[in-house]
N, C-alpha and C positions, 0 to 999 in steps of 0.2 A: 895111114890115118888120113882121113879126108880133111879138107879145110874146115868144114862144119864141126867135125869132131875136135879138131885142134882149138877152135874158138871156144867150144864148150869146156874143154879141159883148162884152157887159160882163164876162162871165166871163174871156174871153181878155185883155181890157184889164187886169183886176185881176191875172191871172196874170203878164202881161208886166211890169207895174209892181211886182210882188212884194207886192201888197196881199193877203196870205194870209188875213186875216180875212174880207174881202169875197169872195175867191175861194172859200173854203171854204163860206161861206153860200150863194153862188150855185150851188155844186155840189150842196148839199142841195136847193135849189129845182129844179135841173135833174133831180135824182133823183126828186123828187115828180112832175114832169111825165112822166118816163119810166115811172114806176110806173103812172100813168094810161094811158099808151099801151100798156103791157103788159096792161092789163085791157080793151083794145080801144076805149078812149075816144080819139077824135081830138084832137090838140093844137091846137084852135082857140083863138082869143083868149078866147072865153067860158069854155072848159074850163080854160085856163091860169089865168084869173082866179079860178076856183073853187079851184084848188090853192093859189094865193097867199092867198086868204081863209082857207082851212083852216090854212095855216102861220101866218098872222097871228093867228088865234084861239088857236092853241097857244102862241105867244110871249106874247100878252097874258095868258093864264092863268098862264104861268110867272112873268111879271113880278108879277102880283097875289100869287101864292104866295110869291115871294121877299120882297116888301115886307112881307107879314104876318109873316114870320120875321125881318125886320130885316136882310136880306141885300142887298148891292148888286146891282142889276139893270141896271147900265149897259150890259153886253154885250148883253143882250136888247133894250134900248131902241135900241141902235145897229143891231141886226138889223132892227128895224122901219123904220129909215131906209133900209135897203137895198131894202125892198119898195116904198117910196113911188113911185119912178119908173115902176113897172109897173102902178099902180092908176089908175083913172080919177079925175079931179078933181071 
């Protein structure tokens, strides 16, 4: 199973279990992959990992910014945990 297929399967599991927070985040991730495909980039595992890394970088920057402002970043930290299963160890 490719990473893209795993993300889609996990999206459906989250949808059926009504885990809307995870479903919404995986929807954003699927959108990032579809944007790549729209640019003519094939959704290989390598390219999907690039999209994941890009999303992870943005989340980390947001967390850093929120912490500087003294704002709770627990939602963004939880989003990072949603990305972990798709990244190589």
